[in-house]
C-alpha positions in Angstrom: 23.3 155.8 87.3 20.1 157.6 86.1 17.2 157.6 88.5 15.1 155.8 86.0 16.5 152.8 84.1 15.5 150.9 81.0 16.9 147.3 81.2 16.6 144.0 79.4 16.6 140.9 81.5 17.7 137.7 79.8 16.4 134.3 81.0 17.0 130.9 79.5 15.3 129.6 76.4 15.3 133.0 74.7 13.0 134.6 77.2 13.6 138.4 77.6 11.8 141.0 79.7 12.1 144.7 79.2 11.6 147.0 82.2 11.3 150.6 81.4 11.2 153.8 83.5 11.7 152.3 86.9 14.3 153.0 89.5 17.1 150.5 89.6 15.9 149.2 93.0 12.3 148.9 91.8 13.4 147.0 88.7 15.5 144.6 90.9 12.6 144.1 93.2 10.5 143.1 90.2 13.1 140.7 89.0 14.1 139.0 92.2 11.2 139.4 94.6 8.0 139.9 92.6 5.7 136.8 92.3 5.3 137.7 88.6 9.0 136.6 88.0 9.5 134.1 90.8 9.3 131.1 88.4 12.2 132.3 86.3 15.9 132.6 87.0 17.5 135.6 85.2 20.9 135.1 83.6 22.0 138.6 82.7 20.8 142.2 83.0 21.7 144.8 80.3 21.2 148.5 80.5 19.7 150.0 77.3 21.4 153.4 77.7 25.0 152.2 78.3 25.0 148.6 77.1 26.5 147.7 80.5 26.0 144.0 81.3 25.6 142.4 84.8 25.5 138.7 85.3 22.5 137.8 87.5 24.1 136.6 90.7 21.0 135.9 92.9 22.9 136.1 96.2 24.6 139.4 95.3 21.3 141.1 94.2 19.4 139.8 97.2 22.1 141.2 99.5 21.8 144.6 97.7 18.0 144.6 98.0 18.2 143.8 101.8 20.6 146.7 102.2 23.6 144.4 103.0 25.7 145.8 100.1 25.8 149.0 98.2 25.2 149.6 94.5 28.8 150.2 93.7 29.8 146.8 95.2 27.0 145.0 93.4 28.1 146.4 90.1 31.8 145.7 90.7 30.9 142.1 91.6 28.5 141.4 88.7 29.6 143.6 85.8 31.1 141.8 82.8 31.7 142.4 79.1 29.3 139.6 78.2 27.9 136.3 79.4 28.4 132.9 77.8 27.4 129.3 78.2 29.6 126.3 77.1 27.8 124.2 74.5 30.0 121.1 75.2 31.7 119.7 78.3 34.9 121.7 78.9 38.1 120.1 80.2 40.0 122.6 82.4 43.7 122.7 82.8 43.4 120.9 86.1 41.5 118.1 84.4 38.2 119.2 86.0 35.3 118.7 83.6 32.9 121.6 83.4 29.4 120.4 82.3 27.9 121.8 79.1 25.5 124.6 80.0 27.7 126.3 82.6 27.8 130.1 82.7 31.0 132.1 82.1 31.6 135.8 82.2 33.9 137.5 79.7 36.4 139.9 81.2 39.5 141.2 79.4 39.2 138.7 76.5 39.1 135.8 79.0 36.1 133.6 79.9 35.8 133.0 83.6 33.6 130.3 85.0 30.9 131.6 87.4 31.4 129.2 90.3 32.0 129.9 93.9 34.2 126.8 94.4 36.6 126.9 91.4 38.5 129.6 89.5 38.5 128.3 85.9 39.3 130.3 82.8 39.1 129.6 79.1 41.4 131.0 76.5 40.1 133.0 73.5 41.1 130.1 71.2 38.6 127.9 73.0 35.7 130.2 72.5 34.2 128.1 69.6 32.5 125.9 72.2 30.8 128.8 73.8 27.6 130.7 72.9 26.6 134.2 74.0 23.5 134.5 76.2 21.0 136.3 74.0 
């Protein structure tokens, strides 16, 4: 990863912040620790140079910033092809109802619910009820 990064941070309601020419750690401190951003919860982080997307898992990024995990582990845990939100309630195969507005990461053409308690996937044929986080 280059020593200086240019990233876009996507928040809800179409809010975006561009951070340019900062080290990755300095950029993450701005996003997660700085009072300037403390009122906002990021959804995804995208690198301008590579297009790589990370979903903004607060716990994972805070562990990284505290030195409890390394950069490779952070990226492995949070990298995805894209981030989506379901626009309608979603009924999973186990009959669990996932509320509209839940976040899903796209990996290998499968949407995976971002949830520590359940492993729920959606088939590509169901993608019509999802919108990309932009």
